[in-house]
C-alpha positions in Angstrom: -26.9 3.4 11.2 -28.2 0.6 8.9 -26.3 -0.6 5.9 -25.9 -3.5 3.6 -22.7 -5.3 2.6 -22.9 -3.7 -0.8 -23.4 -0.2 0.7 -20.0 -0.7 2.4 -18.1 -2.7 -0.3 -19.0 -0.1 -3.0 -17.4 2.6 -0.9 -13.9 1.0 -1.4 -11.4 1.8 -4.2 -8.9 -1.1 -3.8 -5.5 0.5 -4.2 -2.8 -1.2 -6.2 -0.4 1.7 -6.6 2.8 0.6 -4.8 5.6 0.7 -7.4 7.3 -2.3 -6.0 4.2 -4.6 -6.6 5.0 -7.4 -9.1 2.6 -8.3 -11.8 1.5 -11.5 -10.1 0.5 -9.5 -7.0 -1.5 -7.1 -9.2 -3.4 -10.0 -10.6 -4.1 -11.3 -7.1 -5.2 -7.9 -6.0 -7.6 -7.6 -8.9 -9.1 -11.0 -8.1 -9.5 -10.0 -4.5 -11.3 -6.8 -5.4 -13.7 -8.7 -7.7 -14.4 -11.3 -5.1 -15.3 -8.7 -2.5 -17.2 -6.6 -5.1 -15.7 -3.3 -4.3 -16.3 0.0 -6.2 -13.1 0.1 -8.2 -9.5 -1.0 -8.5 -7.2 1.9 -8.7 -4.1 0.6 -10.4 -0.8 1.8 -11.8 -1.5 3.2 -15.3 0.7 0.6 -17.2 -1.5 -2.2 -16.0 -4.9 -0.5 -16.4 -5.8 -2.1 -19.7 -5.1 -5.6 -18.4 -7.0 -4.8 -15.2 -10.1 -3.7 -17.3 -9.9 -6.9 -19.3 -9.7 -9.0 -16.1 -12.7 -7.3 -14.6 -14.9 -7.1 -17.7 -17.5 -9.5 -16.3 -17.7 -7.8 -12.9 -19.3 -4.7 -11.4 -15.9 -3.4 -10.3 -14.8 -0.3 -12.2 -11.2 0.1 -13.5 -9.6 3.3 -12.3 -6.1 4.8 -12.3 -4.1 7.9 -11.4 -3.2 11.0 -13.3 -0.2 13.3 -12.5 0.6 10.9 -9.7 1.9 11.2 -7.0 3.3 14.8 -7.0 1.0 16.6 -9.4 3.9 18.4 -11.1 3.3 17.1 -14.7 2.4 19.7 -17.3 -1.3 20.2 -17.9 -0.9 18.9 -21.5 0.7 15.6 -20.2 -2.1 15.2 -17.6 -4.7 15.6 -20.4 -2.8 13.0 -22.5 -2.6 10.6 -19.5 -6.4 11.0 -19.2 -6.9 10.2 -22.8 -4.7 7.1 -22.6 -6.4 5.9 -19.5 -9.8 6.2 -21.0 -8.6 4.4 -24.1 -7.4 1.6 -21.8 -10.8 1.3 -20.2 -10.6 3.6 -17.2 -14.0 4.7 -15.8 -12.7 6.8 -12.9 -9.5 9.0 -12.9 -7.8 10.1 -9.7 -5.8 13.2 -10.6 -3.3 15.1 -8.4 -3.5 18.9 -8.4 -0.3 20.9 -9.1 0.6 21.2 -5.4 3.4 23.8 -6.1 0.9 26.1 -7.9 -1.7 25.7 -5.1 1.0 26.7 -2.6 1.9 29.6 -4.8 -1.6 30.9 -5.0 -1.7 30.5 -8.8 -5.4 29.7 -8.9 -6.0 30.3 -12.6 -3.3 27.8 -13.4 -4.7 25.3 -10.9 -8.2 25.7 -12.3 -7.1 25.2 -15.9 -5.0 22.2 -14.9 -8.0 20.5 -13.2 -10.4 21.5 -15.9 -8.2 19.9 -18.6 -8.6 16.5 -17.1 -12.3 16.9 -16.2 -13.1 17.9 -19.7 -11.4 14.8 -21.2 -13.1 12.5 -18.7 -16.5 14.0 -18.9 -16.5 14.1 -22.7 -16.0 10.3 -22.6 -18.7 9.8 -19.9 -16.2 9.0 -17.2 -15.5 10.5 -13.7 -12.7 12.4 -12.0 -11.5 12.5 -8.4 -9.3 15.5 -7.6 -6.5 14.8 -5.1 -5.5 17.7 -2.9 -2.6 16.2 -0.8 -4.0 18.0 2.3 -0.9 17.4 4.4 0.9 20.3 2.6 -2.0 22.7 2.5 -3.7 25.3 4.7 -7.4 25.2 5.4 -7.9 28.2 3.2 -6.2 26.4 0.3 -8.3 23.3 0.8 -11.4 25.4 0.8 -10.4 27.2 -2.4 -9.8 23.8 -4.0 -13.2 22.6 -2.9 -14.8 25.7 -4.5 -12.9 25.3 -7.8 -13.8 21.6 -8.0 -17.5 22.5 -7.3 -17.4 25.1 -10.1 -15.8 22.6 -12.5 -18.2 19.9 -11.6 -15.6 17.4 -10.4 -17.1 14.1 -9.3 -15.1 13.8 -6.1 -12.6 15.7 -4.0 -10.0 13.5 -2.4 -7.8 14.0 0.6 -4.4 12.6 -0.4 -2.3 10.3 -2.5 -1.2 8.0 0.3 2.4 9.1 -0.5 2.5 12.4 1.4 3.3 12.9 5.1 -0.2 12.0 6.2 -3.5 10.8 4.9 -7.2 11.5 5.6 -8.1 13.2 8.8 -11.6 13.6 10.3 -11.1 17.4 10.4 -10.2 17.6 6.7 -13.0 15.3 5.6 -15.6 17.5 7.5 -14.1 20.6 6.0 -14.2 19.2 2.5 -17.8 18.0 2.8 -18.8 21.4 4.2 -17.2 23.4 1.4 -18.0 21.2 -1.6 -21.2 21.5 -3.5 -23.8 18.8 -3.1 -22.9 17.3 -6.5 -19.3 16.7 -5.4 -18.6 13.6 -3.4 -15.7 13.2 -0.9 -13.1 10.4 -0.9 -10.8 9.6 2.0 -7.4 8.2 1.2 -4.7 7.1 3.6 -5.4 5.9 7.1 -8.7 4.1 6.8 -7.7 0.5 7.5 -10.4 -0.8 9.8 -14.2 -1.2 9.4 -15.1 1.0 12.4 -13.0 3.8 10.9 -14.8 3.4 7.6 -18.1 3.8 9.4 -16.8 6.9 11.1 -15.8 8.6 7.8 -19.1 7.4 6.2 -21.0 9.3 8.9 -19.2 12.5 7.9 -20.6 12.1 4.3 -17.6 10.3 2.7 -18.8 8.1 -0.2 -15.4 6.5 -1.2 -12.3 5.3 0.6 -9.0 4.4 -1.0 -7.7 1.3 0.8 -5.2 -1.4 0.6 -6.7 -3.1 3.7 -9.8 -4.1 1.7 -9.9 -7.7 3.0 -9.6 -6.6 6.6 -12.3 -4.0 6.4 -14.8 -6.1 4.5 -14.2 -9.3 6.4 -15.1 -7.4 9.6 -18.2 -6.0 7.8 -19.3 -9.4 6.7 -18.8 -10.8 10.2 -20.9 -7.9 11.7 -23.7 -8.6 9.2 -23.6 -12.4 9.8 -22.4 -13.2 6.3 -20.2 -16.0 5.3 -16.5 -15.2 4.7 -15.4 -14.6 1.1 -13.5 -17.5 -0.4 -11.5 -15.8 -3.1 -10.6 -19.1 -4.8 -14.3 -20.0 -5.1 -15.7 -16.5 -5.7 -16.4 -17.1 -9.4 -14.5 -16.7 -12.6 -12.6 -13.5 -13.4 -11.9 -13.0 -17.1 -8.5 -14.2 -17.9 -8.0 -16.4 -14.9 
């Protein structure tokens, strides 16, 4: 399969969601993401506005999480989180479904919960990735969520938060691609840490990967393509640095 560096780098949402990450390391992570020209930086909500400012002159999109990581926020709070995120410069919102209500079979609640965030985002011209947390769900529940997200015109369905008992599996990714409408893309999160693995999920139809191993993945890609290594210090200015 042929690909360019940009084909691969623009699959990666660089994850900066660990709660123990100090501000200086968030700044370093943002700089790395810009240097490697990834798709987005998915960052803790409190630092989103600063992230958007730092990346203003790049092609990397600011993104953040909604109802994270357990999905149990009220629908009203999720909608308010979405409004705040967009006000802070967010272009892609990764929201967690209400896992408890999925497991309870309360599909009307689940649908309304997802719709509330999609409505806010789409009204502002931004996009939503809906996180299922597949490690807790049956295949039938995953399929129903794919159907709901297709009906609501979600932009992506996403496997996991990275904070459950497991991340993306090949079986789940194939299932999600099969049962989602063509207009819904698939994002793998948790467990894609190597370039070869990224190529494997790409072959299944995955268009985005949430990763903290961005440097490892993209250094291997550049080596494979015969490109020079990225020197983060010399990669060009980032607003605010």
